[in-house]
ROZA-760053 format. One record per atom (N, C-alpha, C): residue in three letters; atom name; x negated, y, z negated. Coordinates in Angstrom, 1 decimal, always signed. Layout:
BEGIN
SITE   resn   name       xx       yy       zz
SITE    Ala     CA        X        Y        Z
...
END
This chain:
BEGIN
SITE   resn   name       xx       yy       zz
SITE    Gln      N     -2.5    -19.2     -3.8
SITE    Gln     CA     -1.9    -18.1     -4.6
SITE    Gln      C     -2.7    -16.8     -4.7
SITE    Val      N     -1.9    -15.7     -4.4
SITE    Val     CA     -2.8    -14.5     -4.4
SITE    Val      C     -2.1    -13.6     -5.6
SITE    Gln      N     -3.1    -13.0     -6.4
SITE    Gln     CA     -2.6    -11.8     -7.3
SITE    Gln      C     -3.1    -10.5     -6.8
SITE    Leu      N     -2.1     -9.8     -6.8
SITE    Leu     CA     -2.5     -8.3     -6.4
SITE    Leu      C     -2.1     -7.1     -7.5
SITE    Val      N     -3.2     -6.4     -7.7
SITE    Val     CA     -3.1     -5.4     -8.9
SITE    Val      C     -3.3     -3.9     -8.1
SITE    Glu      N     -2.5     -3.3     -8.3
SITE    Glu     CA     -2.2     -1.9     -7.9
SITE    Glu      C     -3.1     -0.8     -8.8
SITE    Ser      N     -3.6     +0.2     -8.3
SITE    Ser     CA     -3.9     +1.4     -9.2
SITE    Ser      C     -4.2     +2.5     -8.3
SITE    Gly      N     -4.2     +3.7     -9.3
SITE    Gly     CA     -4.6     +5.0     -8.4
SITE    Gly      C     -3.3     +6.1     -8.3
SITE    Gly      N     -2.2     +5.5     -8.9
SITE    Gly     CA     -1.3     +6.3     -8.7
SITE    Gly      C     -1.1     +7.5     -9.7
SITE    Gly      N     -0.1     +8.4     -9.7
SITE    Gly     CA     -0.4     +9.5    -10.8
SITE    Gly      C     +0.7    +10.8    -10.4
SITE    Leu      N     +0.6    +11.9    -11.0
SITE    Leu     CA     +1.0    +12.9    -10.7
SITE    Leu      C     +0.4    +13.8    -10.0
SITE    Val      N     +0.8    +14.5     -8.7
SITE    Val     CA     +0.0    +15.4     -7.9
SITE    Val      C     +0.8    +16.2     -7.4
SITE    Gln      N     +0.3    +17.5     -7.1
SITE    Gln     CA     +1.2    +18.6     -6.6
SITE    Gln      C     +1.2    +18.3     -5.0
SITE    Pro      N     +2.3    +19.1     -4.7
SITE    Pro     CA     +2.7    +19.1     -3.1
SITE    Pro      C     +1.4    +19.5     -2.3
SITE    Gly      N     +1.1    +18.8     -1.4
SITE    Gly     CA     -0.1    +19.0     -0.6
SITE    Gly      C     -1.3    +18.3     -1.2
SITE    Gly      N     -1.2    +17.8     -2.1
SITE    Gly     CA     -2.2    +17.1     -2.6
SITE    Gly      C     -2.7    +15.8     -2.2
SITE    Ser      N     -3.7    +15.0     -2.8
SITE    Ser     CA     -4.0    +13.8     -2.3
SITE    Ser      C     -4.1    +12.8     -3.4
SITE    Leu      N     -3.6    +11.5     -3.0
SITE    Leu     CA     -4.2    +10.4     -4.0
SITE    Leu      C     -4.7     +9.2     -3.1
SITE    Arg      N     -5.6     +8.5     -3.7
SITE    Arg     CA     -6.0     +7.2     -3.0
SITE    Arg      C     -5.4     +6.0     -4.1
SITE    Leu      N     -4.6     +5.1     -3.2
SITE    Leu     CA     -4.1     +3.7     -4.0
SITE    Leu      C     -5.3     +2.9     -3.7
SITE    Ser      N     -5.3     +1.7     -4.6
SITE    Ser     CA     -6.1     +0.6     -4.4
SITE    Ser      C     -5.3     -0.8     -4.7
SITE    Cys      N     -5.4     -1.6     -4.0
SITE    Cys     CA     -5.0     -3.1     -4.4
SITE    Cys      C     -6.0     -4.1     -4.4
SITE    Ala      N     -6.3     -4.6     -5.6
SITE    Ala     CA     -7.3     -5.8     -5.6
SITE    Ala      C     -6.7     -6.9     -5.7
SITE    Ala      N     -7.2     -7.7     -4.5
SITE    Ala     CA     -6.7     -8.9     -4.4
SITE    Ala      C     -7.5    -10.3     -5.1
SITE    Ser      N     -6.9    -10.9     -5.9
SITE    Ser     CA     -7.8    -12.2     -6.4
SITE    Ser      C     -7.0    -13.5     -6.0
SITE    Gly      N     -7.9    -14.8     -5.7
SITE    Gly     CA     -7.3    -15.8     -5.0
SITE    Gly      C     -8.0    -15.9     -3.8
SITE    Ser      N     -7.7    -17.0     -3.2
SITE    Ser     CA     -8.7    -17.4     -1.9
SITE    Ser      C     -7.8    -16.9     -0.6
SITE    Gly      N     -8.4    -16.8     +0.4
SITE    Gly     CA     -8.0    -16.5     +1.6
SITE    Gly      C     -7.7    -14.9     +1.9
SITE    Phe      N     -8.4    -14.2     +1.5
SITE    Phe     CA     -7.9    -12.5     +1.3
SITE    Phe      C     -7.7    -12.5     +3.0
SITE    Ser      N     -8.7    -13.1     +3.8
SITE    Ser     CA     -8.7    -12.7     +5.4
SITE    Ser      C     -7.4    -13.2     +6.1
SITE    Thr      N     -6.6    -14.1     +5.6
SITE    Thr     CA     -5.7    -14.7     +6.3
SITE    Thr      C     -4.5    -14.2     +5.8
SITE    Tyr      N     -4.4    -13.1     +5.2
SITE    Tyr     CA     -3.0    -12.2     +4.9
SITE    Tyr      C     -3.1    -10.7     +5.6
SITE    Val      N     -2.0    -10.3     +6.2
SITE    Val     CA     -1.6     -8.9     +6.7
SITE    Val      C     -1.5     -8.3     +5.4
SITE    Met      N     -2.1     -7.1     +4.9
SITE    Met     CA     -2.1     -6.5     +3.7
SITE    Met      C     -1.1     -5.4     +4.2
SITE    Gly      N     -0.3     -4.9     +3.3
SITE    Gly     CA     +0.6     -3.8     +3.5
SITE    Gly      C     +0.9     -2.9     +2.4
SITE    Trp      N     +1.4     -1.9     +2.3
SITE    Trp     CA     +1.9     -0.9     +1.1
SITE    Trp      C     +3.5     -0.6     +1.7
SITE    Tyr      N     +4.2     -0.7     +0.4
SITE    Tyr     CA     +5.6     -0.5     +0.6
SITE    Tyr      C     +5.9     +0.7     -0.4
SITE    Arg      N     +7.0     +1.3     -0.4
SITE    Arg     CA     +7.2     +2.1     -1.4
SITE    Arg      C     +9.0     +2.0     -1.9
SITE    Gln      N     +9.2     +2.2     -3.1
SITE    Gln     CA    +10.7     +2.3     -3.4
SITE    Gln      C    +10.8     +3.4     -4.4
SITE    Ser      N    +11.9     +4.3     -4.1
SITE    Ser     CA    +12.2     +5.3     -4.8
SITE    Ser      C    +13.7     +5.0     -5.2
SITE    Pro      N    +14.3     +5.5     -6.5
SITE    Pro     CA    +15.4     +5.1     -7.4
SITE    Pro      C    +16.5     +5.3     -6.4
SITE    Gly      N    +17.2     +4.0     -6.4
SITE    Gly     CA    +18.3     +4.1     -5.6
SITE    Gly      C    +18.2     +3.8     -4.2
SITE    Asn      N    +17.0     +3.5     -4.0
SITE    Asn     CA    +16.8     +3.1     -2.6
SITE    Asn      C    +16.2     +1.7     -2.4
SITE    Gln      N    +16.0     +1.4     -1.2
SITE    Gln     CA    +15.4     -0.1     -1.0
SITE    Gln      C    +13.8     +0.1     -0.8
SITE    Arg      N    +13.3     -1.0     -1.1
SITE    Arg     CA    +11.7     -0.9     -0.8
SITE    Arg      C    +11.5     -1.0     +0.8
SITE    Asp      N    +10.6     +0.0     +1.0
SITE    Asp     CA    +10.5     +0.3     +2.7
SITE    Asp      C     +8.9     +0.1     +2.7
SITE    Leu      N     +8.6     -0.3     +4.1
SITE    Leu     CA     +7.2     -0.3     +4.5
SITE    Leu      C     +6.6     +1.1     +4.7
SITE    Val      N     +5.4     +1.1     +4.4
SITE    Val     CA     +4.7     +2.3     +4.7
SITE    Val      C     +3.6     +2.3     +5.8
SITE    Ala      N     +2.7     +1.0     +5.5
SITE    Ala     CA     +1.9     +0.5     +6.4
SITE    Ala      C     +1.2     -0.6     +6.2
SITE    Thr      N     +0.6     -1.2     +7.2
SITE    Thr     CA     +0.1     -2.6     +7.1
SITE    Thr      C     -1.2     -2.4     +8.0
SITE    Ile      N     -2.1     -3.5     +7.6
SITE    Ile     CA     -3.5     -3.6     +8.0
SITE    Ile      C     -3.8     -5.1     +8.3
SITE    Thr      N     -4.3     -5.5     +9.4
SITE    Thr     CA     -4.5     -7.0     +9.4
SITE    Thr      C     -6.2     -7.2     +9.1
SITE    Ser      N     -6.8     -8.2     +9.1
SITE    Ser     CA     -8.0     -8.7     +8.4
SITE    Ser      C     -9.0     -8.2     +9.8
SITE    Gly      N     -8.6     -7.8    +11.0
SITE    Gly     CA     -9.3     -7.3    +12.1
SITE    Gly      C     -9.3     -5.9    +12.1
SITE    Gly      N     -8.3     -5.3    +11.0
SITE    Gly     CA     -8.7     -3.9    +11.1
SITE    Gly      C     -7.2     -3.1    +11.9
SITE    Ser      N     -6.3     -3.7    +12.6
SITE    Ser     CA     -5.4     -3.3    +13.3
SITE    Ser      C     -4.4     -2.5    +12.3
SITE    Thr      N     -3.9     -1.6    +12.3
SITE    Thr     CA     -3.1     -0.9    +11.6
SITE    Thr      C     -1.7     -0.4    +12.1
SITE    Asn      N     -0.7     -0.3    +11.0
SITE    Asn     CA     +0.5     +0.0    +11.8
SITE    Asn      C     +1.1     +1.0    +10.8
SITE    Tyr      N     +1.6     +2.1    +11.2
SITE    Tyr     CA     +2.5     +3.3    +10.1
SITE    Tyr      C     +3.7     +3.4    +10.7
SITE    Val      N     +4.6     +3.7     +9.6
SITE    Val     CA     +6.0     +4.1     +9.6
SITE    Val      C     +5.6     +5.7    +10.0
SITE    Asp      N     +6.7     +6.4    +10.8
SITE    Asp     CA     +6.5     +7.7    +11.4
SITE    Asp      C     +6.2     +8.8    +10.1
SITE    His      N     +6.9     +8.5     +9.1
SITE    His     CA     +6.4     +9.7     +8.1
SITE    His      C     +4.9     +9.6     +7.5
SITE    Ala      N     +4.4     +8.5     +7.7
SITE    Ala     CA     +3.1     +8.2     +7.1
SITE    Ala      C     +1.9     +8.6     +8.4
SITE    Lys      N     +2.4     +8.6     +9.6
SITE    Lys     CA     +1.4     +8.7    +10.6
SITE    Lys      C     +0.7    +10.3    +10.5
SITE    Gly      N     -0.6    +10.1    +10.7
SITE    Gly     CA     -1.3    +11.5    +10.3
SITE    Gly      C     -1.4    +12.1     +9.0
SITE    Arg      N     -0.8    +11.6     +8.0
SITE    Arg     CA     -1.2    +11.7     +6.4
SITE    Arg      C     -1.6    +10.7     +6.1
SITE    Phe      N     -1.5     +9.6     +6.2
SITE    Phe     CA     -1.7     +8.2     +5.3
SITE    Phe      C     -2.6     +7.5     +5.9
SITE    Thr      N     -3.7     +6.7     +5.6
SITE    Thr     CA     -4.7     +5.8     +6.0
SITE    Thr      C     -4.6     +4.4     +5.3
SITE    Ile      N     -4.6     +3.8     +5.9
SITE    Ile     CA     -4.8     +2.2     +5.1
SITE    Ile      C     -6.0     +1.8     +5.7
SITE    Ser      N     -6.9     +1.0     +4.6
SITE    Ser     CA     -7.8     +0.4     +4.8
SITE    Ser      C     -8.3     -0.8     +4.0
SITE    Arg      N     -9.0     -1.6     +4.5
SITE    Arg     CA     -9.4     -2.6     +3.6
SITE    Arg      C    -10.9     -3.2     +3.5
SITE    Asp      N    -11.5     -3.6     +2.5
SITE    Asp     CA    -12.7     -3.9     +2.5
SITE    Asp      C    -12.7     -5.3     +2.0
SITE    Gly      N    -13.0     -6.4     +3.1
SITE    Gly     CA    -13.1     -7.7     +2.9
SITE    Gly      C    -14.0     -8.1     +2.0
SITE    Ala      N    -15.0     -7.5     +1.6
SITE    Ala     CA    -16.1     -7.9     +0.6
SITE    Ala      C    -15.7     -7.7     -0.8
SITE    Lys      N    -14.6     -6.9     -1.1
SITE    Lys     CA    -14.1     -6.4     -2.5
SITE    Lys      C    -12.8     -6.9     -2.3
SITE    Asn      N    -12.0     -7.7     -1.4
SITE    Asn     CA    -10.8     -8.2     -1.6
SITE    Asn      C    -10.0     -7.4     -2.0
SITE    Thr      N    -10.2     -5.8     -1.3
SITE    Thr     CA     -9.3     -4.5     -1.7
SITE    Thr      C     -8.6     -3.9     -0.6
SITE    Val      N     -7.5     -3.5     -0.7
SITE    Val     CA     -6.9     -2.6     +0.3
SITE    Val      C     -6.7     -1.4     -0.1
SITE    Tyr      N     -6.8     -0.3     +0.5
SITE    Tyr     CA     -6.6     +1.1     -0.1
SITE    Tyr      C     -5.4     +1.9     +1.0
SITE    Leu      N     -4.7     +2.8     +0.2
SITE    Leu     CA     -4.1     +3.5     +0.9
SITE    Leu      C     -4.5     +5.2     +0.5
SITE    Gln      N     -4.9     +5.9     +1.5
SITE    Gln     CA     -5.3     +7.4     +1.4
SITE    Gln      C     -4.2     +8.1     +1.6
SITE    Met      N     -3.6     +9.0     +0.8
SITE    Met     CA     -2.5     +9.7     +1.1
SITE    Met      C     -2.8    +11.2     +1.0
SITE    Asn      N     -2.5    +11.8     +1.9
SITE    Asn     CA     -2.9    +13.3     +2.0
SITE    Asn      C     -1.7    +14.2     +2.1
SITE    Ser      N     -1.8    +15.3     +2.1
SITE    Ser     CA     -0.6    +16.4     +2.3
SITE    Ser      C     +0.5    +15.8     +1.7
SITE    Leu      N     +0.7    +15.4     +0.3
SITE    Leu     CA     +1.7    +14.6     +0.0
SITE    Leu      C     +3.0    +15.6     -0.2
SITE    Arg      N     +4.1    +15.1     -0.1
SITE    Arg     CA     +5.3    +15.9     -0.4
SITE    Arg      C     +6.4    +15.3     -1.5
SITE    Pro      N     +7.0    +16.2     -2.2
SITE    Pro     CA     +7.9    +15.5     -3.1
SITE    Pro      C     +8.8    +14.4     -2.7
SITE    Glu      N     +9.0    +14.2     -1.4
SITE    Glu     CA     +9.7    +13.0     -0.9
SITE    Glu      C     +9.1    +11.9     -0.9
SITE    Asp      N     +7.5    +11.8     -1.3
SITE    Asp     CA     +6.7    +10.6     -1.1
SITE    Asp      C     +6.6    +10.2     -2.7
SITE    Thr      N     +7.4    +10.7     -3.6
SITE    Thr     CA     +7.6    +10.3     -4.7
SITE    Thr      C     +8.3     +8.9     -4.7
SITE    Ala      N     +7.6     +7.9     -5.3
SITE    Ala     CA     +8.1     +6.4     -5.4
SITE    Ala      C     +7.1     +5.7     -6.1
SITE    Val      N     +7.8     +4.5     -6.2
SITE    Val     CA     +6.9     +3.2     -6.8
SITE    Val      C     +6.2     +2.7     -5.6
SITE    Tyr      N     +4.7     +2.6     -5.6
SITE    Tyr     CA     +4.4     +2.0     -4.3
SITE    Tyr      C     +3.7     +0.8     -4.6
SITE    Tyr      N     +4.4     -0.2     -3.7
SITE    Tyr     CA     +3.7     -1.7     -3.9
SITE    Tyr      C     +2.8     -2.1     -2.9
SITE    Cys      N     +1.8     -3.1     -3.2
SITE    Cys     CA     +0.9     -3.8     -2.2
SITE    Cys      C     +1.5     -5.1     -2.1
SITE    Asn      N     +1.3     -5.4     -0.7
SITE    Asn     CA     +2.0     -6.9     -0.4
SITE    Asn      C     +0.8     -7.5     +0.7
SITE    Ala      N     +1.0     -8.8     +0.4
SITE    Ala     CA     +0.3     -9.7     +1.3
SITE    Ala      C     +1.1    -10.8     +2.0
SITE    Arg      N     +1.1    -10.8     +3.3
SITE    Arg     CA     +2.0    -11.7     +4.0
SITE    Arg      C     +1.1    -12.4     +4.8
SITE    His      N     +1.3    -13.9     +4.6
SITE    His     CA     +0.2    -14.9     +5.2
SITE    His      C     +0.4    -14.7     +6.9
SITE    Ile      N     -0.9    -14.8     +7.7
SITE    Ile     CA     -0.6    -14.6     +9.0
SITE    Ile      C     +0.0    -15.8     +9.7
SITE    Leu      N     +0.1    -16.8     +9.2
SITE    Leu     CA     +0.8    -18.1     +9.9
SITE    Leu      C     +2.0    -18.4     +9.3
SITE    Val      N     +2.1    -18.2     +7.8
SITE    Val     CA     +3.6    -18.6     +7.2
SITE    Val      C     +4.2    -17.4     +6.8
SITE    Asp      N     +5.0    -16.6     +7.5
SITE    Asp     CA     +5.5    -15.3     +7.2
SITE    Asp      C     +6.3    -15.3     +5.8
SITE    Ser      N     +6.8    -16.8     +5.4
SITE    Ser     CA     +7.5    -16.7     +4.1
SITE    Ser      C     +6.6    -16.8     +2.9
SITE    Ile      N     +5.4    -17.0     +3.2
SITE    Ile     CA     +4.5    -16.7     +1.9
SITE    Ile      C     +4.0    -15.2     +1.8
SITE    Arg      N     +4.7    -14.6     +0.7
SITE    Arg     CA     +4.2    -13.2     +0.6
SITE    Arg      C     +4.2    -13.0     -1.1
SITE    Tyr      N     +3.3    -12.2     -1.2
SITE    Tyr     CA     +3.1    -11.9     -2.7
SITE    Tyr      C     +2.9    -10.1     -2.9
SITE    Trp      N     +3.4     -9.9     -4.0
SITE    Trp     CA     +3.6     -8.6     -4.4
SITE    Trp      C     +2.9     -8.3     -5.6
SITE    Gly      N     +2.4     -6.9     -5.9
SITE    Gly     CA     +1.9     -6.6     -6.9
SITE    Gly      C     +3.0     -5.7     -7.8
SITE    Gln      N     +2.5     -5.3     -9.0
SITE    Gln     CA     +3.8     -4.7     -9.8
SITE    Gln      C     +3.9     -3.3     -9.6
SITE    Gly      N     +3.2     -2.6     -8.7
SITE    Gly     CA     +3.5     -1.4     -8.3
SITE    Gly      C     +3.0     -0.1     -9.1
SITE    Thr      N     +2.6     +0.8     -8.4
SITE    Thr     CA     +1.9     +2.1     -9.0
SITE    Thr      C     +3.0     +3.3     -8.8
SITE    Gln      N     +3.1     +4.2     -9.7
SITE    Gln     CA     +4.0     +5.1     -9.7
SITE    Gln      C     +3.1     +6.4     -9.0
SITE    Val      N     +3.9     +7.1     -8.0
SITE    Val     CA     +3.5     +8.2     -7.5
SITE    Val      C     +4.4     +9.1     -7.3
SITE    Thr      N     +3.8    +10.4     -8.2
SITE    Thr     CA     +4.9    +11.6     -8.3
SITE    Thr      C     +4.4    +12.7     -7.6
SITE    Val      N     +5.1    +13.5     -6.9
SITE    Val     CA     +4.7    +14.6     -6.2
SITE    Val      C     +5.5    +15.6     -6.8
SITE    Ser      N     +4.8    +16.4     -7.6
SITE    Ser     CA     +5.8    +17.5     -8.1
SITE    Ser      C     +4.9    +18.9     -8.3
SITE    Ser      N     +5.6    +19.9     -8.4
SITE    Ser     CA     +4.9    +21.0     -8.9
SITE    Ser      C     +5.2    +21.5    -10.3
END
C-alpha cells in the first residue's frame, strides 16, 4: 500500500512558476513509476509526465521544455517543476504511482489545485 500526498499548488500569474511535491509513504517506492496527471473541469484526467526509479522521464508535448519531473529516493518524493505557466495549465494536479511489474496496481493522491490567472 502506498499513500501519496501532494502539495505546492496555488495561484500564479501567467509566465510564473510552481513546484509541486508528492510525498509517498509505505514500502517499495523504487518499485513504482511515478507520474503527474492533471484534470480540468469537464475534462478527463490526462498524463503530464512520468519518471522511473532509474530517472527515465517521459513528457506529453505541452509539458516539454516547460515542466521537469524529478524524484528523490531518499525522501520518497517526486516533484514537478512547472515554468512558463499558461492559463490553460489551470487544473487539479494528481500524483500517481504505478507498479513496475503489475500495471493494475496504481495509487493516486488527493490532488492539488493549480490556477494560472492574472
